[in-house]
NUDO-395408 format. One line per 2 residues: number of its first residue (from 1); their letters; for each residue x, y, z of C-alpha. Coordinates in nm, 3 decimals. Each point is the difference from the previous one (the first is absolute). Layout:
NUM	A	X:Y:Z ~ ...
This chain:
1	MT	5.268:-8.102:6.714 ~ 0.197:0.325:0.037
3	GE	0.088:0.010:-0.395 ~ -0.364:-0.074:-0.091
5	RS	-0.094:0.313:0.196 ~ 0.254:0.184:-0.179
7	ER	-0.151:-0.085:-0.333 ~ -0.327:0.080:0.073
9	WR	0.077:0.336:0.103 ~ 0.223:0.071:-0.283
11	RC	-0.312:-0.113:-0.218 ~ -0.214:0.220:0.201
13	VH	0.233:0.314:-0.063 ~ 0.007:-0.062:-0.358
15	AG	-0.357:-0.013:-0.051 ~ -0.053:0.289:0.222
17	RL	0.229:0.195:-0.212 ~ -0.208:-0.132:-0.323
19	VA	-0.321:0.143:0.159 ~ 0.184:0.312:0.074
21	FL	0.123:0.060:-0.339 ~ -0.327:-0.110:-0.174
23	LT	-0.198:0.258:0.223 ~ 0.250:0.314:-0.094
25	VL	-0.033:-0.108:-0.341 ~ -0.357:-0.014:-0.030
27	CS	-0.040:0.344:0.243 ~ 0.231:0.143:-0.267
29	SF	-0.240:-0.073:-0.273 ~ -0.283:0.118:0.168
31	GT	0.193:0.329:0.033 ~ 0.061:0.045:-0.321
33	LH	-0.364:-0.093:-0.130 ~ -0.118:0.292:0.248
35	AQ	0.241:0.239:-0.125 ~ -0.165:-0.055:-0.390
37	VF	-0.308:0.176:0.139 ~ 0.023:0.364:-0.009
39	DD	-0.122:0.159:0.281 ~ -0.335:0.221:-0.045
41	TL	0.164:0.384:0.071 ~ -0.370:0.181:-0.002
43	QA	-0.179:0.085:0.302 ~ -0.260:-0.238:0.140
45	DS	-0.273:0.257:-0.092 ~ 0.106:0.165:-0.288
47	LA	-0.243:-0.241:-0.228 ~ -0.294:0.103:0.235
49	RD	0.081:0.377:-0.045 ~ 0.012:-0.056:-0.409
51	TV	-0.333:-0.202:0.000 ~ -0.292:0.274:-0.176
53	DY	-0.246:0.042:0.276 ~ -0.336:0.003:-0.171
55	TA	-0.222:0.078:0.286 ~ 0.226:0.325:0.050
57	RF	0.013:0.084:-0.375 ~ -0.436:-0.064:-0.006
59	LE	-0.017:0.267:0.315 ~ 0.273:0.208:-0.163
61	AQ	-0.230:0.028:-0.318 ~ -0.313:0.035:0.195
63	QE	0.146:0.324:0.152 ~ 0.112:0.137:-0.322
65	ER	-0.344:0.003:-0.113 ~ -0.115:0.221:0.219
67	VR	0.242:0.254:-0.064 ~ -0.095:0.221:-0.279
69	VP	0.251:0.220:-0.209 ~ -0.118:0.326:-0.186
71	VL	-0.102:-0.012:-0.356 ~ -0.076:0.233:-0.294
73	AH	-0.345:0.135:0.019 ~ -0.266:-0.056:-0.280
75	VG	-0.005:0.270:-0.238 ~ -0.265:0.096:-0.298
77	AG	-0.301:-0.082:0.158 ~ -0.051:0.278:0.272
79	GP	-0.155:-0.029:0.326 ~ -0.323:-0.086:0.155
81	RP	-0.315:0.006:-0.203 ~ -0.341:-0.023:0.060
83	PT	-0.176:-0.322:0.050 ~ -0.098:-0.204:-0.293
85	TR	0.228:0.208:-0.243 ~ 0.331:-0.195:0.015
87	IV	0.021:-0.405:-0.014 ~ 0.292:-0.155:0.173
89	FN	0.121:-0.343:-0.073 ~ 0.265:-0.059:0.267
91	RD	0.246:-0.333:0.015 ~ -0.261:-0.253:0.161
93	SI	-0.248:0.124:-0.272 ~ 0.230:-0.038:-0.285
95	EW	0.112:-0.348:0.100 ~ -0.395:-0.119:0.095
97	GN	-0.194:0.180:-0.252 ~ -0.007:-0.287:-0.245
99	AA	0.190:0.187:-0.285 ~ 0.276:-0.078:-0.226
101	TV	0.044:0.383:-0.157 ~ -0.056:0.347:0.096
103	GD	-0.284:-0.020:-0.210 ~ -0.195:-0.290:0.175
105	LL	0.040:0.292:0.316 ~ -0.114:0.276:-0.217
107	GQ	-0.291:-0.200:-0.171 ~ -0.168:-0.011:0.379
109	IP	-0.003:0.379:0.011 ~ -0.376:0.136:-0.115
111	GV	0.011:0.188:-0.327 ~ 0.285:-0.212:-0.143
113	YL	-0.009:-0.257:-0.276 ~ 0.302:-0.223:-0.136
115	WR	0.023:-0.035:-0.376 ~ 0.115:-0.367:0.038
117	GG	0.016:-0.237:-0.233 ~ 0.147:-0.397:0.089
119	FT	0.153:-0.115:0.286 ~ 0.253:0.147:0.197
121	GR	0.299:0.228:-0.130 ~ -0.234:0.122:-0.260
123	PE	-0.020:0.388:-0.033 ~ -0.216:0.169:0.256
125	PV	-0.083:0.337:-0.074 ~ -0.206:0.214:0.256
127	NF	-0.331:0.118:-0.134 ~ -0.092:0.270:0.279
129	EG	-0.383:0.152:-0.057 ~ 0.032:-0.055:-0.365
131	RG	0.285:0.201:-0.068 ~ 0.225:-0.272:-0.149
133	ST	0.388:-0.078:0.115 ~ 0.089:0.368:0.060
135	SA	-0.241:0.026:0.275 ~ 0.304:-0.189:0.265
137	EY	0.312:0.179:0.115 ~ 0.281:-0.196:0.138
139	YL	0.249:0.115:0.225 ~ 0.261:-0.203:0.183
141	DG	0.159:0.115:0.278 ~ -0.086:0.363:-0.067
143	LP	0.127:-0.007:-0.372 ~ -0.289:-0.035:-0.289
145	YV	0.064:-0.341:-0.171 ~ -0.050:0.119:-0.364
147	PA	-0.065:-0.214:-0.275 ~ 0.299:-0.199:-0.197
149	GI	0.050:-0.178:-0.252 ~ -0.269:-0.135:-0.189
151	DS	-0.255:0.140:0.279 ~ 0.019:0.332:-0.158
153	VG	-0.339:0.168:0.152 ~ -0.079:-0.179:0.310
155	VD	0.173:-0.252:0.275 ~ -0.099:-0.366:-0.024
157	PA	-0.040:-0.069:0.390 ~ 0.076:-0.394:-0.080
159	LF	0.353:0.053:-0.022 ~ 0.041:0.111:0.359
161	SL	0.105:-0.257:0.256 ~ -0.224:0.001:0.322
163	SL	0.281:-0.194:0.184 ~ 0.255:0.331:0.013
165	LD	-0.293:0.255:0.071 ~ -0.076:0.090:0.400
167	RI	-0.259:0.217:-0.053 ~ -0.272:0.158:-0.286
169	EV	-0.207:0.278:0.055 ~ -0.294:0.083:-0.253
171	ER	-0.168:0.349:-0.038 ~ -0.274:0.039:-0.203
173	WP	-0.040:0.317:-0.147 ~ -0.275:0.118:-0.268
175	GL	0.082:-0.182:-0.285 ~ 0.357:-0.092:0.120
177	LR	0.137:-0.271:0.201 ~ 0.327:0.109:0.216
179	VD	0.212:-0.344:0.082 ~ 0.294:0.003:0.232
181	LF	0.214:-0.280:0.020 ~ 0.237:-0.038:0.264
183	TR	0.312:-0.247:0.016 ~ 0.071:-0.175:0.326
185	RH	0.138:0.158:0.312 ~ 0.185:-0.211:0.255
187	DR	-0.051:0.179:0.317 ~ 0.172:-0.224:0.254
189	LA	0.325:-0.083:0.094 ~ -0.031:-0.392:-0.036
191	PR	0.032:-0.128:-0.372 ~ -0.278:-0.080:-0.179
193	SR	-0.009:-0.320:-0.257 ~ -0.280:-0.140:-0.226
195	LA	-0.033:-0.298:-0.234 ~ -0.294:-0.085:-0.189
197	IA	-0.082:-0.265:-0.291 ~ -0.309:-0.042:-0.178
199	RG	-0.107:-0.262:-0.251 ~ -0.350:-0.056:-0.147
201	DR	-0.167:-0.142:-0.313 ~ 0.171:0.021:-0.342
203	NF	0.359:0.055:0.132 ~ -0.136:0.314:0.190
205	AR	0.296:0.077:0.193 ~ 0.083:0.329:0.242
207	YE	0.353:0.002:0.190 ~ 0.074:0.283:0.268
209	GD	0.300:0.111:0.226 ~ 0.110:0.281:0.186
211	LE	0.261:0.111:0.271 ~ -0.011:0.285:0.217
213	RR	0.263:0.154:0.249 ~ 0.017:0.307:0.197
215	FP	0.313:0.082:0.255 ~ 0.032:0.232:0.285
217	SG	0.190:0.260:-0.170 ~ -0.251:0.041:-0.240
219	LG	0.110:-0.165:-0.352 ~ -0.230:-0.257:-0.128
221	FS	-0.079:-0.175:-0.321 ~ -0.281:-0.243:-0.161
223	LA	0.023:-0.238:-0.275 ~ -0.296:-0.186:-0.173
225	AD	-0.094:-0.217:-0.273 ~ -0.338:-0.068:-0.163
227	YL	-0.042:-0.254:-0.284 ~ -0.400:-0.074:-0.186
229	SS	-0.055:-0.208:-0.275 ~ -0.331:-0.044:-0.112
231	PT	-0.075:-0.255:-0.281 ~ -0.294:-0.021:-0.309
233	AS	-0.288:-0.081:0.196 ~ -0.267:0.042:-0.243
235	VT	0.151:0.141:-0.369 ~ 0.253:-0.159:-0.253
237	SS	0.284:0.217:0.168 ~ -0.014:0.272:0.264
239	SY	0.284:-0.120:0.234 ~ 0.127:0.284:0.238
241	SN	0.304:0.041:0.261 ~ 0.165:0.238:0.185
243	TQ	0.348:0.036:0.211 ~ 0.028:0.265:0.202
245	LW	0.308:0.119:0.228 ~ 0.011:0.238:0.289
247	AQ	0.287:0.134:0.176 ~ -0.019:0.317:0.261
249	GG	0.265:0.123:0.176 ~ 0.024:0.328:0.265
251	YV	0.110:0.168:0.280 ~ -0.248:0.185:0.279
253	PS	0.161:0.049:0.316 ~ -0.275:0.186:0.107
255	PR	-0.384:0.095:-0.071 ~ 0.166:0.341:-0.130
257	FG	0.247:-0.069:-0.244 ~ 0.020:-0.343:-0.248
259	VQ	0.118:-0.071:-0.365 ~ -0.129:-0.288:-0.209
261	YQ	0.089:-0.177:-0.322 ~ -0.234:-0.243:-0.140
263	IL	-0.009:-0.197:-0.302 ~ -0.276:-0.215:-0.177
265	RS	0.064:-0.202:-0.289 ~ -0.320:-0.183:-0.219
267	RP	0.044:-0.260:-0.297 ~ -0.334:-0.066:-0.115
269	TR	-0.049:-0.243:-0.281 ~ -0.361:-0.019:-0.175
271	RA	-0.072:-0.220:-0.260 ~ -0.258:0.109:-0.273
273	FV	-0.372:-0.060:0.079 ~ -0.104:-0.253:-0.271
275	IS	-0.325:-0.167:-0.044 ~ -0.082:-0.261:-0.273
277	DP	-0.352:0.019:0.051 ~ -0.224:0.116:-0.203
279	IP	0.287:0.140:-0.189 ~ 0.312:-0.194:-0.027
281	ND	0.292:0.166:0.157 ~ -0.169:0.325:0.068
283	TI	0.231:0.245:0.220 ~ -0.192:0.199:0.280
285	GP	0.287:0.124:0.169 ~ 0.312:0.054:-0.132
287	GF	0.312:-0.158:0.184 ~ 0.342:0.150:0.159
289	KG	0.301:-0.046:0.169 ~ 0.199:0.287:0.178
291	TR	0.192:0.115:0.308 ~ -0.112:0.301:0.230
293	TD	0.191:0.156:0.239 ~ -0.063:0.273:0.263
295	AQ	0.235:0.112:0.237 ~ -0.046:0.271:0.250
297	AR	0.201:0.189:0.221 ~ -0.130:0.177:0.295
299	LS	0.142:0.294:0.289 ~ -0.302:0.060:0.288
301	LR	0.071:0.276:0.228 ~ -0.248:0.068:0.326
303	SR	0.040:0.271:0.266 ~ -0.113:-0.223:0.288
305	DD	-0.017:-0.370:0.078 ~ -0.380:-0.011:0.053
307	GL	-0.062:0.114:-0.389 ~ -0.157:0.319:0.105
309	GP	0.136:0.303:-0.136 ~ 0.129:0.089:-0.355
311	GL	0.139:-0.294:-0.191 ~ 0.213:-0.055:-0.334
313	DL	0.020:-0.291:-0.247 ~ 0.201:0.048:-0.313
315	VY	-0.023:-0.323:-0.252 ~ 0.166:-0.072:-0.311
317	GR	-0.148:-0.307:-0.220 ~ 0.115:-0.143:-0.307
319	TA	-0.234:-0.260:-0.232 ~ 0.192:-0.163:-0.292
321	WD	-0.196:-0.259:-0.238 ~ 0.191:-0.217:-0.236
323	GS	-0.194:-0.272:-0.218 ~ -0.206:-0.019:-0.289
325	GL	0.175:0.201:-0.241 ~ -0.011:0.323:0.295
327	DQ	0.268:0.144:0.176 ~ -0.143:0.260:0.221
329	QI	0.137:0.206:0.303 ~ -0.214:0.253:0.236
331	NQ	0.168:0.203:0.289 ~ -0.271:0.152:0.232
333	IG	0.132:0.236:0.323 ~ -0.250:0.081:0.275
335	GY	-0.015:0.195:0.346 ~ -0.247:-0.020:0.218
337	LS	-0.033:0.240:0.251 ~ -0.214:-0.022:0.314
339	FR	-0.126:0.141:0.353 ~ -0.197:-0.166:0.262
341	AP	-0.106:0.177:0.278 ~ -0.118:-0.180:0.352
343	IS	-0.328:0.190:0.009 ~ -0.098:-0.066:-0.363
345	PD	-0.158:-0.355:-0.089 ~ 0.116:0.034:-0.394
347	QV	0.320:0.067:-0.133 ~ 0.122:0.244:-0.232
349	DG	0.236:-0.120:-0.278 ~ 0.121:0.147:-0.333
351	AG	0.169:-0.190:-0.247 ~ 0.159:0.056:-0.357
353	HA	0.148:-0.219:-0.230 ~ 0.193:0.031:-0.340
355	RA	0.051:-0.279:-0.283 ~ 0.207:-0.065:-0.310
357	AR	-0.026:-0.258:-0.242 ~ 0.183:-0.142:-0.286
359	LD	-0.130:-0.280:-0.202 ~ 0.191:-0.160:-0.290
361	TS	-0.236:-0.223:-0.225 ~ 0.281:-0.063:-0.279
363	DL	0.005:-0.392:0.067 ~ -0.389:0.004:-0.044
365	LH	-0.005:0.224:-0.312 ~ 0.282:-0.235:-0.137
367	RE	-0.238:-0.275:0.028 ~ -0.310:0.108:-0.096
369	R	0.193:0.081:-0.327
């Protein structure tokens, strides 16, 4: 009996050792697998700090919309005028005025008739009080917008893009219509962007986009583009397209000092206005294709932050036209000296301009020969 007990005890001991050995192997295997998993060395709340807080950004943007930054004052239009002597189209009037061109807005002024035949994009000279296209003068940010290229006599308001303008002021004088055009001015610290897409019948299309940004230091920039495609509507051939680009950069740290440079490039393309009835292939409007570039640099000085007292604005402009056999350059320099007193309802302005032009028609003459 004693021998059998000893044998059983020996077997139990061997079985226990075997179980212990297997447990050791398993534990070591699990330890090796756990060691292959890399530990996360980042802090527990680092992911939460890196996540974009859209609510905070929204509240910050709302706060920036209330912060105004200084901008350059409008020049050329003068001070206040008696009632009914000046018609003003602000940004709201332009967007809700049911107008596709500047000519559509001017057509709402008493005494103005547009010489336009055809669909949107055709020439629309302004005829004020029956005095022809020369009865309208245009000024872009204080400088005269002079005829260039094929428009050697009068300016065609159909070539202006309404999306690039912030304000239009029109004054009616005896036999003369003065139109002051002012580009966009971003006076808020919050950035502004805009995209617009329009499509219509007969593949009519218009695409607009702009981005404007101002910084607390006074630096700022604006970029905008406008594309208009107006196809043939009622005749054999009369399509029109225009691509316009506008870029502006400036430094306006205070209302008393500021410098600004902007460039506006327009590339209009008009096909000939041709009809087939009653005369086959009768051209009643010539076609053209060209590029017009208007660059402007401005220095503004004021004595006070509230706009009162003396002020000086120096403006230099350069206009270039290339296309349809014409190569033309026009340089302008002008200055505005103003003084405004708190007891006077009006503003006394003095302005002077000098202009130099160069016209190269060698390509046109070569084509005629």
